[in-house]
ROSE-4610 file (N, C-alpha, C; in Angstrom, 1 decimal, always signed):
// ROSE-4610
residu = [M/M/M/K/K/K/K/K/K/I/I/I/I/I/I/K/K/K/K/K/K/I/I/I/K/K/K/N/N/N/A/A/A/W/W/W/N/N/N/N/N/N/N/N/N/R/R/R/I/I/I/V/V/V/F/F/F/L/L/L/F/F/F/T/T/T/V/V/V/V/V/V/L/L/L/I/I/I/T/T/T/F/F/F/V/V/V/V/V/V/V/V/V/F/F/F/S/S/S/S/S/S/M/M/M/L/L/L/I/I/I/S/S/S/M/M/M/Y/Y/Y/A/A/A/G/G/G/S/S/S/G/G/G/D/D/D/K/K/K/Y/Y/Y/G/G/G/N/N/N/R/R/R/L/L/L/A/A/A/G/G/G/I/I/I/E/E/E/D/D/D/V/V/V/K/K/K/L/L/L/D/D/D/K/K/K/N/N/N/I/I/I/G/G/G/K/K/K/D/D/D/I/I/I/E/E/E/E/E/E/K/K/K/L/L/L/K/K/K/E/E/E/N/N/N/E/E/E/I/I/I/V/V/V/D/D/D/D/D/D/V/V/V/E/E/E/T/T/T/D/D/D/L/L/L/K/K/K/G/G/G/K/K/K/T/T/T/Y/Y/Y/N/N/N/I/I/I/L/L/L/I/I/I/Y/Y/Y/L/L/L/V/V/V/D/D/D/N/N/N/S/S/S/D/D/D/V/V/V/N/N/N/T/T/T/I/I/I/V/V/V/E/E/E/D/D/D/A/A/A/E/E/E/N/N/N/I/I/I/I/I/I/D/D/D/I/I/I/F/F/F/T/T/T/K/K/K/D/D/D/E/E/E/L/L/L/N/N/N/F/F/F/Y/Y/Y/D/D/D/I/I/I/Q/Q/Q/V/V/V/F/F/F/I/I/I/T/T/T/S/S/S/T/T/T/I/I/I/D/D/D/T/T/T/E/E/E/E/E/E/G/G/G/D/D/D/K/K/K/T/T/T/D/D/D/K/K/K/T/T/T/I/I/I/V/V/V/G/G/G/Y/Y/Y/R/R/R/N/N/N/S/S/S/Y/Y/Y/K/K/K/E/E/E/E/E/E/F/F/F/S/S/S/W/W/W/T/T/T/N/N/N/N/N/N/R/R/R]
num = [1/1/1/2/2/2/3/3/3/4/4/4/5/5/5/6/6/6/7/7/7/8/8/8/9/9/9/10/10/10/11/11/11/12/12/12/13/13/13/14/14/14/15/15/15/16/16/16/17/17/17/18/18/18/19/19/19/20/20/20/21/21/21/22/22/22/23/23/23/24/24/24/25/25/25/26/26/26/27/27/27/28/28/28/29/29/29/30/30/30/31/31/31/32/32/32/33/33/33/34/34/34/35/35/35/36/36/36/37/37/37/38/38/38/39/39/39/40/40/40/41/41/41/42/42/42/43/43/43/44/44/44/45/45/45/46/46/46/47/47/47/48/48/48/49/49/49/50/50/50/51/51/51/52/52/52/53/53/53/54/54/54/55/55/55/56/56/56/57/57/57/58/58/58/59/59/59/60/60/60/61/61/61/62/62/62/63/63/63/64/64/64/65/65/65/66/66/66/67/67/67/68/68/68/69/69/69/70/70/70/71/71/71/72/72/72/73/73/73/74/74/74/75/75/75/76/76/76/77/77/77/78/78/78/79/79/79/80/80/80/81/81/81/82/82/82/83/83/83/84/84/84/85/85/85/86/86/86/87/87/87/88/88/88/89/89/89/90/90/90/91/91/91/92/92/92/93/93/93/94/94/94/95/95/95/96/96/96/97/97/97/98/98/98/99/99/99/100/100/100/101/101/101/102/102/102/103/103/103/104/104/104/105/105/105/106/106/106/107/107/107/108/108/108/109/109/109/110/110/110/111/111/111/112/112/112/113/113/113/114/114/114/115/115/115/116/116/116/117/117/117/118/118/118/119/119/119/120/120/120/121/121/121/122/122/122/123/123/123/124/124/124/125/125/125/126/126/126/127/127/127/128/128/128/129/129/129/130/130/130/131/131/131/132/132/132/133/133/133/134/134/134/135/135/135/136/136/136/137/137/137/138/138/138/139/139/139/140/140/140/141/141/141/142/142/142/143/143/143/144/144/144/145/145/145/146/146/146/147/147/147/148/148/148/149/149/149/150/150/150/151/151/151/152/152/152/153/153/153/154/154/154/155/155/155/156/156/156/157/157/157/158/158/158/159/159/159/160/160/160/161/161/161/162/162/162]
x = [-26.8/-26.9/-28.5/-29.5/-30.7/-31.6/-30.7/-31.0/-31.0/-29.7/-29.5/-30.3/-30.2/-31.3/-32.9/-33.6/-34.6/-34.7/-33.6/-33.6/-33.6/-32.8/-32.8/-34.2/-35.0/-36.1/-37.7/-36.9/-38.0/-37.5/-36.5/-35.9/-36.7/-36.6/-37.2/-38.8/-39.3/-40.8/-41.1/-40.4/-40.6/-40.4/-39.5/-38.7/-38.5/-39.5/-39.5/-38.9/-40.0/-40.1/-39.0/-38.2/-36.9/-35.8/-35.7/-34.7/-34.8/-36.0/-36.3/-36.2/-36.1/-35.9/-34.2/-33.4/-32.5/-31.5/-32.1/-31.3/-31.7/-32.7/-32.8/-32.1/-32.1/-31.4/-29.5/-29.5/-27.6/-27.6/-28.5/-28.6/-28.4/-29.4/-29.2/-28.2/-27.4/-26.2/-25.3/-24.8/-23.9/-24.2/-25.6/-25.6/-25.3/-25.7/-25.7/-24.2/-23.7/-22.2/-20.9/-21.5/-20.9/-21.2/-22.5/-22.7/-21.8/-21.7/-21.0/-19.7/-19.3/-17.7/-17.2/-17.9/-18.0/-18.0/-19.0/-19.1/-18.0/-17.7/-16.6/-15.3/-15.1/-14.1/-12.8/-11.6/-10.7/-9.5/-8.8/-7.5/-7.3/-8.5/-8.5/-8.1/-7.5/-7.0/-8.1/-7.9/-9.0/-9.3/-9.0/-9.3/-10.0/-10.3/-11.2/-10.6/-11.1/-10.7/-10.5/-10.8/-10.5/-9.1/-8.3/-6.7/-6.6/-7.2/-6.8/-6.3/-5.3/-4.4/-3.0/-3.2/-2.5/-1.0/-0.5/+0.8/+0.8/+0.1/+0.2/+0.8/+0.3/+0.3/+1.3/+2.3/+2.9/+3.5/+3.6/+3.9/+5.5/+6.1/+7.3/+8.0/+8.9/+9.4/+9.5/+10.0/+10.4/+9.3/+7.9/+6.9/+6.3/+6.8/+6.6/+7.6/+8.6/+10.0/+9.4/+8.8/+8.7/+7.1/+6.6/+5.3/+5.6/+6.5/+7.1/+7.7/+8.7/+9.0/+8.8/+7.6/+6.6/+6.0/+5.4/+4.6/+5.6/+6.7/+7.6/+7.7/+8.0/+8.1/+7.4/+5.8/+5.2/+5.4/+6.1/+6.7/+5.9/+4.7/+3.7/+3.7/+4.2/+4.1/+5.1/+4.9/+5.7/+6.5/+5.3/+5.8/+4.7/+5.2/+4.2/+4.7/+3.7/+3.7/+3.1/+3.6/+2.8/+2.5/+1.3/+1.1/+0.3/+0.8/-0.3/-0.9/-2.4/-3.1/-4.1/-3.8/-4.6/-4.3/-5.6/-5.4/-5.8/-5.4/-5.5/-4.6/-4.1/-2.7/-3.1/-2.4/-2.8/-1.6/-2.1/-0.9/-1.4/-0.7/-1.0/+0.0/-0.3/+0.2/-0.2/+1.2/+1.0/+1.6/+0.6/+1.1/+1.6/+2.5/+3.2/+1.9/+1.9/+0.9/+0.3/-0.7/-2.0/-2.0/-1.9/-1.8/-3.2/-3.6/-4.9/-4.8/-5.8/-5.7/-6.1/-6.9/-7.4/-6.3/-4.9/-3.9/-3.0/-3.2/-2.4/-3.2/-4.4/-5.5/-5.3/-4.8/-4.5/-3.1/-2.1/-0.7/-1.2/-2.2/-2.6/-3.0/-4.1/-4.4/-3.6/-2.6/-1.8/-0.4/-0.7/+0.3/-0.2/-1.2/-1.6/-0.6/-0.1/+0.7/+2.0/+2.0/+3.4/+2.9/+1.9/+1.5/+1.2/+1.4/+1.0/-0.2/-0.6/-1.9/-2.1/-2.0/-2.2/-2.3/-1.6/-1.5/-3.0/-3.4/-4.4/-5.7/-5.7/-6.7/-7.1/-5.9/-6.1/-6.1/-5.0/-5.3/-6.4/-6.7/-7.7/-6.5/-6.5/-6.0/-6.8/-6.1/-6.8/-5.5/-5.7/-5.0/-5.8/-4.7/-5.2/-4.7/-5.1/-4.7/-4.8/-3.7/-3.9/-3.1/-4.0/-3.1/-3.3/-2.5/-2.9/-2.9/-4.3/-4.8/-4.9/-4.5/-4.9/-6.3/-7.2/-8.7/-8.7/-10.0/-10.0/-10.2/-10.2/-10.2/-8.4/-7.8/-6.1/-5.9/-6.6/-6.6/-5.9/-5.3/-5.1/-6.0/-6.2/-7.1/-6.5/-6.6/-6.5/-7.5/-7.1/-8.0/-7.6/-8.5/-8.5/-9.4/-9.1/-10.0/-9.1/-10.1/-9.9/-10.1/-9.0/-9.6/-9.4/-10.4/-10.7/-10.8/-9.7/-9.7/-9.8/-11.1/-11.3/-10.9/-10.3/-9.3/-10.5/-11.8/-12.9/-13.0/-12.4/-12.8/-11.5/-11.8/-10.6/-10.4/-11.6/-11.0/-11.1/-10.4/-10.8/-12.1/-12.7/-13.5/-13.3/-13.7/-13.3/-14.3/-13.8/-14.8/-15.5/-16.5/-17.3/-17.0/-15.9/-15.9/-14.6/-14.3/-13.2/-14.0]
y = [-62.5/-60.9/-60.7/-61.9/-61.3/-61.4/-61.7/-61.1/-60.2/-59.5/-58.2/-57.4/-57.3/-56.5/-56.4/-57.7/-57.9/-57.1/-57.1/-56.5/-55.1/-54.5/-53.2/-52.6/-53.2/-53.2/-53.2/-53.8/-54.3/-52.6/-52.4/-51.5/-49.9/-49.9/-48.9/-48.7/-49.4/-49.5/-49.3/-49.9/-49.6/-48.1/-48.1/-46.7/-45.4/-45.2/-44.3/-43.1/-42.6/-41.1/-40.6/-41.6/-41.5/-41.0/-42.5/-42.1/-40.8/-40.5/-39.1/-37.9/-37.8/-37.0/-37.0/-38.2/-38.0/-37.4/-37.9/-37.1/-35.9/-35.5/-33.7/-32.8/-33.7/-33.2/-33.5/-34.0/-34.2/-32.9/-33.1/-32.3/-30.5/-29.9/-29.0/-28.7/-29.6/-29.4/-29.0/-29.5/-29.5/-28.5/-27.9/-26.5/-25.5/-25.6/-24.5/-24.3/-25.2/-25.0/-24.9/-24.5/-24.1/-22.9/-22.5/-20.9/-20.3/-20.8/-20.3/-20.2/-21.1/-21.1/-20.3/-20.0/-19.0/-17.6/-17.7/-16.1/-15.5/-16.7/-16.4/-16.4/-17.5/-17.9/-16.7/-16.6/-15.8/-15.7/-15.3/-14.9/-13.2/-12.7/-11.1/-10.7/-9.6/-9.1/-8.9/-8.9/-9.2/-7.6/-6.7/-5.6/-5.1/-6.4/-5.8/-4.5/-3.6/-2.6/-1.2/-1.3/-0.4/+0.4/-0.5/+0.3/+0.6/+1.0/+1.5/+3.0/+3.0/+4.1/+4.1/+3.1/+3.3/+3.4/+2.6/+2.7/+3.9/+5.2/+6.4/+7.4/+7.2/+7.9/+6.7/+6.8/+5.8/+7.3/+6.4/+7.0/+7.3/+8.2/+8.2/+7.3/+6.6/+5.7/+6.4/+7.3/+8.3/+8.5/+8.9/+9.5/+8.9/+7.7/+7.1/+7.8/+8.3/+8.6/+9.8/+10.8/+11.9/+12.1/+11.3/+11.3/+11.1/+10.3/+10.0/+11.3/+11.8/+12.9/+14.1/+14.1/+15.3/+15.5/+14.0/+13.7/+13.8/+13.2/+12.9/+14.4/+15.5/+16.7/+16.8/+16.5/+16.5/+15.8/+16.1/+15.4/+14.4/+14.3/+13.2/+11.8/+12.0/+10.9/+10.0/+8.7/+7.9/+7.2/+6.4/+5.8/+6.1/+5.8/+6.2/+5.0/+4.2/+3.3/+4.0/+3.5/+3.6/+2.4/+2.3/+1.2/+1.5/+0.9/+1.1/-0.3/-0.1/-1.1/-1.0/-1.2/-1.0/+0.6/+1.4/+2.9/+3.5/+2.9/+3.4/+3.5/+4.7/+4.6/+5.0/+4.1/+3.8/+4.5/+5.4/+6.2/+5.7/+5.0/+4.6/+5.5/+6.4/+6.8/+6.6/+6.3/+5.9/+7.1/+7.4/+8.4/+7.9/+8.5/+8.2/+8.2/+7.5/+6.8/+8.0/+8.1/+9.2/+10.6/+10.5/+11.8/+11.5/+12.8/+13.2/+12.8/+11.9/+11.6/+12.9/+14.2/+14.8/+16.3/+16.1/+17.4/+17.0/+15.7/+15.4/+15.6/+15.6/+15.9/+16.8/+18.0/+18.9/+18.8/+18.2/+17.6/+16.5/+15.7/+14.3/+15.1/+15.8/+16.3/+17.4/+18.1/+18.8/+17.5/+16.3/+15.8/+15.4/+16.1/+15.7/+16.9/+18.0/+18.5/+18.1/+16.8/+15.8/+15.3/+15.1/+14.4/+15.5/+15.0/+15.8/+16.0/+16.9/+16.9/+15.6/+15.2/+14.0/+12.8/+12.6/+11.4/+11.8/+12.9/+13.1/+13.1/+13.4/+13.2/+11.6/+10.6/+9.4/+8.6/+8.6/+7.7/+8.4/+7.3/+7.7/+7.6/+8.3/+8.7/+8.0/+7.2/+6.6/+6.7/+7.5/+7.7/+7.2/+6.5/+5.7/+6.2/+7.3/+7.5/+6.9/+6.3/+5.6/+5.9/+6.0/+6.2/+5.5/+5.0/+4.2/+4.9/+4.8/+5.7/+4.7/+5.3/+4.9/+5.4/+4.0/+4.2/+4.6/+5.0/+5.3/+4.5/+2.8/+1.7/+1.0/+2.0/+1.7/+0.8/+0.4/-0.3/+0.2/-0.3/+0.7/+0.2/+1.4/+1.0/+1.5/+1.2/+1.9/+3.0/+4.4/+5.0/+5.3/+5.1/+5.3/+6.0/+6.9/+7.7/+7.6/+7.4/+7.3/+8.5/+8.6/+9.7/+9.3/+9.7/+9.3/+10.3/+10.6/+11.2/+10.7/+10.6/+10.1/+11.1/+10.0/+10.9/+12.1/+11.9/+13.1/+14.1/+14.1/+15.1/+15.9/+16.9/+18.2/+17.7/+17.2/+17.2/+16.0/+15.6/+14.3/+14.1/+13.2/+12.8/+11.8/+12.3/+11.8/+10.8/+9.9/+9.2/+10.0/+9.4/+10.6/+10.1/+9.6/+9.5/+9.8/+11.5/+12.2/+13.2]
z = [-34.7/-35.5/-35.4/-35.8/-36.0/-34.8/-33.4/-32.3/-31.5/-32.0/-31.6/-32.3/-33.6/-34.6/-34.1/-33.6/-32.5/-31.4/-30.6/-29.5/-29.4/-30.6/-30.9/-31.4/-32.2/-32.7/-31.3/-30.5/-29.3/-28.7/-28.4/-27.6/-28.1/-29.8/-30.0/-30.0/-30.4/-29.9/-28.9/-27.7/-26.2/-25.8/-26.4/-25.6/-26.6/-27.6/-29.1/-28.6/-27.4/-26.9/-26.1/-25.4/-24.4/-25.8/-26.7/-27.7/-28.5/-28.7/-29.4/-28.7/-27.5/-26.4/-25.9/-26.1/-25.9/-27.1/-28.7/-29.5/-29.4/-28.9/-29.3/-28.2/-27.3/-26.1/-26.3/-26.7/-27.4/-28.5/-29.0/-30.4/-29.8/-28.9/-28.3/-27.1/-26.6/-26.2/-27.0/-28.2/-29.3/-29.7/-30.3/-30.8/-29.6/-28.3/-27.3/-27.2/-26.9/-26.5/-27.6/-28.8/-30.0/-30.2/-29.9/-29.9/-28.7/-27.3/-26.4/-26.6/-27.0/-27.4/-28.8/-29.5/-30.6/-29.8/-28.9/-28.4/-27.3/-26.7/-25.5/-25.9/-26.9/-27.3/-27.7/-27.9/-28.7/-27.9/-28.4/-27.6/-27.3/-27.3/-26.9/-25.5/-25.4/-24.1/-23.1/-22.0/-20.7/-20.8/-21.1/-21.1/-22.6/-23.2/-24.7/-25.4/-26.0/-26.9/-25.9/-24.4/-23.7/-23.6/-24.0/-23.8/-25.5/-26.2/-27.5/-27.5/-28.3/-27.7/-26.8/-26.2/-25.0/-25.2/-26.5/-26.9/-27.6/-27.9/-28.1/-27.1/-25.7/-24.5/-23.8/-23.5/-22.4/-21.6/-20.3/-19.3/-19.0/-18.8/-18.4/-17.0/-17.3/-16.4/-15.2/-15.1/-13.7/-13.1/-13.6/-13.2/-11.6/-11.4/-10.0/-9.1/-9.3/-8.5/-8.4/-9.4/-9.0/-8.4/-8.5/-7.5/-6.1/-5.9/-4.6/-4.1/-5.0/-4.1/-3.8/-4.7/-4.5/-3.3/-3.2/-1.9/-0.6/-0.7/+0.4/+1.0/+0.4/+0.8/+2.2/+2.1/+3.2/+4.5/+5.3/+6.4/+6.6/+6.9/+7.4/+6.3/+5.2/+4.3/+4.5/+4.8/+5.3/+4.1/+3.3/+1.8/+0.9/-0.3/-1.5/-2.5/-2.8/-3.7/-5.3/-6.0/-7.5/-8.5/-9.0/-9.7/-10.9/-12.4/-13.5/-13.8/-14.0/-14.4/-15.4/-16.6/-17.5/-17.9/-17.9/-17.8/-16.6/-15.3/-14.0/-13.4/-13.0/-12.3/-10.9/-10.0/-8.9/-8.0/-6.8/-6.0/-4.3/-4.1/-2.3/-1.7/-0.9/+0.1/+1.5/+2.1/+3.5/+4.7/+5.3/+6.3/+7.7/+8.4/+9.8/+10.8/+11.7/+12.6/+13.3/+13.3/+13.7/+13.1/+12.0/+11.4/+10.5/+10.1/+9.6/+8.3/+7.6/+6.3/+5.2/+6.0/+5.3/+5.1/+5.8/+5.6/+4.6/+3.9/+2.6/+1.4/+1.3/-0.1/-0.9/-0.1/-1.5/-1.9/-1.1/-2.0/-3.2/-2.7/-3.5/-4.7/-4.5/-5.6/-6.4/-6.6/-6.9/-7.5/-7.7/-8.2/-9.6/-9.7/-11.6/-12.2/-11.7/-12.2/-12.9/-12.8/-13.0/-14.3/-14.6/-15.6/-17.1/-18.2/-19.0/-19.4/-20.5/-20.8/-21.3/-22.2/-23.0/-22.0/-20.8/-20.0/-19.2/-18.7/-18.1/-18.9/-20.1/-20.7/-21.2/-21.2/-21.1/-19.9/-19.3/-17.6/-16.4/-16.1/-14.6/-13.7/-12.5/-11.3/-10.1/-9.5/-8.3/-6.9/-6.0/-5.0/-3.7/-3.0/-1.7/-0.6/+0.7/+1.4/+2.7/+3.5/+4.6/+5.5/+6.8/+8.4/+9.2/+10.4/+11.4/+12.5/+13.0/+14.5/+15.5/+16.6/+17.8/+18.1/+18.5/+19.0/+20.2/+21.1/+22.3/+23.0/+22.4/+23.5/+23.6/+22.5/+23.0/+21.4/+21.1/+19.3/+18.5/+17.4/+16.3/+15.1/+14.4/+13.2/+11.7/+10.7/+9.7/+9.4/+8.6/+8.2/+6.8/+5.9/+4.2/+3.9/+3.1/+2.2/+0.6/-0.2/-1.6/-2.6/-3.3/-4.4/-5.8/-6.9/-8.0/-8.7/-9.9/-11.3/-12.5/-13.4/-14.6/-15.4/-16.7/-17.9/-18.0/-18.1/-18.6/-17.7/-16.3/-15.2/-15.0/-14.2/-14.2/-12.6/-11.5/-10.2/-9.9/-8.5/-8.0/-7.3/-7.0/-6.2/-5.2/-3.6/-2.6/-1.9/-1.5/-0.4/+0.5/+1.1/+1.9/+3.3/+3.8/+5.0/+5.4/+4.9/+5.3/+6.4]
């Protein structure tokens, strides 16, 4: 037992700086880890409090069908998909091949008539219009434009590749 104590004392005397540095480093790691865990841990929603009030402004279950019916009145619309993610309502409009994406922009902007005033003041609306077109080389490529209407804006903003 005396040999073990003597070895520990010799190790302490010969490596005092290393031992102190190790203790300080371990203390720093423990304190830093506990700070990170307390800051980022939690059972919070991935959206934080950005969705506050969403229970008060529920979208009608049939709004997707209504949007699809209204847009399909235009013969160049091939398919429509809708999706709600958080406070953003996404509308994907697929046109028949070789259609000009700009011809449906006005119809896409008019879909806001389907939403109530409260819904328009709460939800952002994002519209993607896509058409497959033939290139001069004989290939096919997709042309897509995106329109976005923020809940506090009156109009859509469109990408500049129109």
